[in-house]
ROKEKOL-815033 format. One record per residue: x negated, y, z of N, C-alpha, C, CB in turn; residue in three letters. Coordinates in steps of 0.02 Angstrom, whole numbers, plus 32768, in hexadecimal, padded with zeros to 4 digits. Last residue first. Glycine has a CB too. Example, Ala and Ser with C-alpha at 12.3 -4.5 7.8 and 13.67 -1.06 7.14 Angstrom:
BEGIN
7D7E, 7F90, 8162, 7D54, 7FCB, 8165, 7D7B, 8002, 818A, 7D40, 7FE2, 811E, SER
7D6C, 7EE4, 8186, 7D99, 7F1F, 8186, 7D6C, 7F5B, 8186, 7DCB, 7F20, 81C4, ALA
// end
This chain:
BEGIN
7A2D, 208F, E908, 7A51, 20C1, E930, 7A24, 20FE, E938, 7A66, 20A4, E977, LEU
7A38, 201C, E87D, 7A0E, 204C, E8A9, 7A3C, 2078, E8CA, 79DA, 2077, E881, ASP
7A8E, 1FC6, E843, 7A47, 1FBB, E842, 7A23, 1FE2, E873, 7A2D, 1FC7, E802, SER
7B30, 1F79, E860, 7B01, 1FB9, E85D, 7ABE, 1F9D, E862, 7B0D, 1FF1, E89B, TYR
7BCD, 1F3F, E843, 7B88, 1F35, E840, 7B62, 1F72, E83E, 7B78, 1F0F, E809, ASP
7C5E, 1F4A, E89D, 7C3C, 1F6C, E867, 7BEE, 1F60, E86F, 7C50, 1FB9, E866, ILE
7CBB, 1F18, E8FB, 7C97, 1EED, E8D3, 7C78, 1F11, E894, 7CC3, 1EB6, E8BF, ARG
7CEC, 1F6A, E95C, 7D10, 1F74, E917, 7CEF, 1F46, E8E9, 7D0D, 1FBF, E8FA, PHE
7C91, 1F56, E9BE, 7CD7, 1F49, E9CC, 7D01, 1F43, E98B, 7CF4, 1F82, E9F7, LYS
7C18, 1F7F, E989, 7C24, 1F38, E998, 7C6E, 1F25, E99D, 7C01, 1F26, E9D8, ALA
7C32, 200E, E98C, 7C28, 1FE6, E94A, 7C2E, 1F9E, E954, 7BE4, 1FF4, E92B, LEU
7C3C, 2015, EA15, 7C76, 202C, E9E9, 7C6B, 2009, E9A8, 7C79, 207C, E9E0, LEU
7BBB, 1FFC, EA3F, 7BF1, 1FDA, EA54, 7C30, 1FDF, EA2C, 7BFC, 1FEC, EA91, GLY
7B74, 205E, E9FF, 7B64, 201B, E9EB, 7B9D, 1FEA, EA04, 7B1D, 2006, EA08, ALA
7BA6, 20D0, EA42, 7BB4, 20CA, E9FA, 7BAA, 2080, E9E1, 7B86, 20FA, E9D2, MET
7B76, 20B5, EAC1, 7BBB, 20BD, EAB4, 7BCA, 20B4, EA6A, 7BD2, 20FE, EACC, SER
7AEB, 20C1, EAAE, 7B0C, 2083, EAC0, 7B59, 2080, EAB9, 7AFB, 2073, EB05, ARG
7AE5, 214C, EA88, 7ACE, 2117, EA58, 7AEC, 20D1, EA6B, 7A7F, 2115, EA57, GLN
7B10, 2186, EAFC, 7B3D, 218B, EABC, 7B26, 2157, EA8E, 7B38, 21D4, EA97, GLU
7AA5, 2163, EB50, 7AE6, 214D, EB5E, 7B1A, 2154, EB1E, 7AFF, 2176, EB9A, ALA
7A3E, 21A3, EB11, 7A3E, 2157, EB16, 7A86, 213C, EB28, 7A09, 213E, EB4F, ASP
7A65, 2229, EB1D, 7A57, 220B, EADC, 7A58, 21BE, EAE1, 7A13, 2223, EAC1, PHE
7A66, 2265, EB96, 7AA5, 2249, EB7E, 7A9C, 2226, EB3F, 7AD9, 227E, EB76, GLU
79E9, 229F, EBA0, 79F7, 2261, EBD0, 7A42, 2240, EBB9, 79FA, 227C, EC27, ASP
79F2, 230B, EB51, 79CC, 22D6, EB37, 79D9, 2298, EB61, 7983, 22E8, EB35, LYS
7AA2, 2346, EB35, 7A5D, 2346, EB58, 7A37, 2306, EB46, 7A64, 234B, EBA9, LYS
7B09, 232F, EAD9, 7AFC, 2372, EAF3, 7AB3, 2375, EB10, 7B32, 2383, EB2B, ASN
7B18, 22DE, EA42, 7B05, 22D4, EA85, 7AF1, 2320, EAA0, 7AC7, 229E, EA89, ALA
7B7D, 229D, E9BE, 7B5D, 22D4, E9E2, 7B4C, 22BF, EA2A, 7B8B, 2311, E9E3, LEU
7B5D, 2237, E92B, 7B7D, 2244, E974, 7B58, 227A, E98E, 7B78, 2205, E9AA, ALA
7B80, 21FC, E88F, 7B5A, 222A, E8B8, 7B82, 2236, E8F7, 7B4B, 226D, E894, PHE
7B6E, 2170, E824, 7B94, 218F, E85C, 7B67, 21BD, E883, 7BB2, 2158, E88C, VAL
7B74, 2142, E77D, 7B4C, 215D, E7B3, 7B7E, 217C, E7E5, 7B15, 2192, E798, ARG
7B7C, 20C4, E708, 7BA5, 20E7, E737, 7B75, 2102, E770, 7BDF, 20B8, E753, LEU
7B55, 20BE, E65B, 7B3C, 20BB, E69B, 7B68, 20E0, E6CD, 7AF9, 20D6, E69B, LYS
7BAC, 206F, E5D2, 7B99, 20AA, E5F9, 7B81, 209F, E640, 7BCF, 20D6, E5FB, CYS
7BDD, 2001, E597, 7B91, 2003, E598, 7B79, 2048, E5BE, 7B74, 2002, E547, SER
7C68, 2015, E595, 7C4B, 1FE3, E5BE, 7BFF, 1FE4, E5C2, 7C61, 1FA3, E5A8, SER
7CB9, 2075, E559, 7C8C, 208E, E58F, 7C61, 2054, E5B1, 7CB8, 20B2, E5C7, TRP
7D0F, 2023, E507, 7CEB, 2067, E4F0, 7CB5, 207F, E519, 7D1C, 20A0, E4EC, ASN
7D3E, 1FBD, E557, 7D09, 1FAC, E524, 7CE8, 1FEB, E506, 7D27, 1F80, E4E9, SER
7D49, 1FDB, E606, 7D61, 1FDB, E5C5, 7D2E, 1FD7, E58A, 7D88, 2015, E5BF, ARG
7D00, 1FE5, E679, 7D11, 1FA4, E66A, 7D35, 1FA4, E61D, 7D41, 1F88, E6A5, THR
7CFC, 206E, E692, 7CBF, 2050, E67D, 7CCB, 2005, E664, 7C8C, 2054, E6B7, ASN
7D7E, 208A, E6C7, 7D67, 20A9, E67F, 7D2A, 207E, E66B, 7D50, 20FF, E682, ILE
7D66, 204B, E741, 7D98, 2033, E70D, 7D8D, 204B, E6CA, 7DDD, 2045, E71F, ILE
7D0C, 20A6, E777, 7CFC, 2060, E76F, 7D28, 2043, E73E, 7D00, 203A, E7AE, TYR
7D53, 211D, E780, 7D1F, 2118, E74F, 7D07, 20CF, E742, 7CE6, 2143, E764, PRO
7DB2, 20F0, E7E4, 7DCA, 2105, E79D, 7D8F, 2102, E76E, 7DE9, 214E, E79B, LEU
7D70, 20CE, E857, 7D8C, 2095, E832, 7D9D, 20AF, E7EB, 7DCD, 2077, E858, LEU
7D44, 2146, E893, 7D13, 2114, E87B, 7D35, 20E0, E84D, 7CF0, 20EF, E8B7, LEU
7DB5, 2189, E8B4, 7D80, 21AD, E88F, 7D50, 217D, E872, 7D5A, 21DF, E8BB, THR
7DF6, 2127, E901, 7E12, 2138, E8C2, 7DDE, 215B, E895, 7E4E, 2163, E8CC, LEU
7DD4, 210A, E986, 7DA9, 20F0, E952, 7DC3, 20FD, E907, 7DA1, 20A3, E95E, GLY
7E01, 2156, E9EC, 7E1D, 2117, E9DF, 7DFC, 20EF, E9A8, 7E62, 2120, E9CF, GLY
7DB8, 21CA, E9EE, 7E02, 21CE, E9D2, 7E1E, 2188, E9CA, 7E05, 21F4, E989, ASP
7D3A, 220C, EA3C, 7D5F, 21CA, EA33, 7DA7, 21D6, EA27, 7D58, 219B, EA72, ASP
7CEB, 228B, E9D9, 7D07, 2276, EA14, 7D2C, 2234, EA09, 7D33, 22AB, EA30, TYR
7C99, 2291, E963, 7C99, 22CC, E994, 7CB6, 22B7, E9D7, 7CC4, 2309, E977, LEU
7C3F, 224A, E8EA, 7C67, 2232, E928, 7C64, 2268, E95D, 7C49, 21ED, E946, TRP
7C42, 2265, E842, 7C31, 2289, E87F, 7C61, 226C, E8B8, 7C3A, 22D9, E874, TRP
7C09, 220A, E7C1, 7C43, 220C, E7F3, 7C24, 222F, E82F, 7C63, 21C0, E808, VAL
7BEB, 21FE, E710, 7BD4, 2212, E755, 7C13, 221C, E784, 7BA8, 2257, E752, ASP
7BC0, 218C, E69F, 7BFB, 21A3, E6C0, 7BEA, 21BB, E709, 7C31, 216A, E6C0, ILE
7B59, 219B, E611, 7B5C, 2194, E659, 7B9B, 21B5, E673, 7B1E, 21B1, E67A, THR
7B25, 213F, E57D, 7B44, 2177, E5A1, 7B45, 216A, E5EB, 7B8C, 2183, E589, GLY
7B1E, 20F6, E4F0, 7AEB, 2112, E522, 7B0C, 214E, E543, 7AA2, 2128, E4FE, HIS
7B8E, 20D4, E4A6, 7B57, 209F, E4B2, 7B25, 20B4, E4F0, 7B29, 2096, E46B, LYS
7C2D, 20E6, E49F, 7BF6, 210A, E4BB, 7BC4, 20D4, E4D0, 7C0C, 2139, E4F7, TYR
7CA1, 20E2, E41D, 7C7C, 20B9, E44D, 7C3E, 20E0, E462, 7C69, 2073, E42F, LYS
7D31, 2151, E40F, 7CEB, 213B, E3FD, 7CCE, 2111, E42F, 7CBD, 2174, E3F3, LYS
7DA1, 217E, E43C, 7DA9, 213C, E41B, 7D67, 2124, E406, 7DD8, 213F, E3DF, GLN
7D96, 21FB, E46F, 7DA3, 21C8, E4A0, 7DA3, 2182, E47F, 7DE5, 21D7, E4C3, PHE
7D8F, 224D, E3FA, 7D55, 2249, E424, 7D5F, 220F, E457, 7D48, 228D, E448, GLN
7DFE, 2266, E3A6, 7DE0, 2224, E3A1, 7DA5, 221C, E3D4, 7DC7, 2219, E35A, GLN
7E1D, 22ED, E3B4, 7E4F, 22BB, E3BE, 7E34, 2273, E3C6, 7E7F, 22BD, E385, LEU
7DA7, 2330, E38D, 7DB2, 2330, E3D3, 7DEF, 22FC, E3DD, 7DC1, 237E, E3EE, ASN
7DB0, 2322, E2FF, 7D7A, 22FD, E322, 7D8B, 22F8, E371, 7D33, 2323, E314, GLU
7E0E, 2380, E2DF, 7E1F, 2336, E2D5, 7DED, 230A, E2FC, 7E1E, 2321, E288, MET
// end
């Protein structure tokens, strides 16, 4: 019975993790953001992880992710 009600609980301290593997138009990023706007998960922190193959690609990936978050109007504190 507890498993049926697990999505009805409010989570005060939690994290929603997103792994950004490739550009799929933003759906991978928008769905967790929409979940985060619901009252049950509104206090959860949203973390986005992205991959970079080489150290010199890290800066480009970081700028790309900042641009994508700005395009979707998702506030962020750190990349």
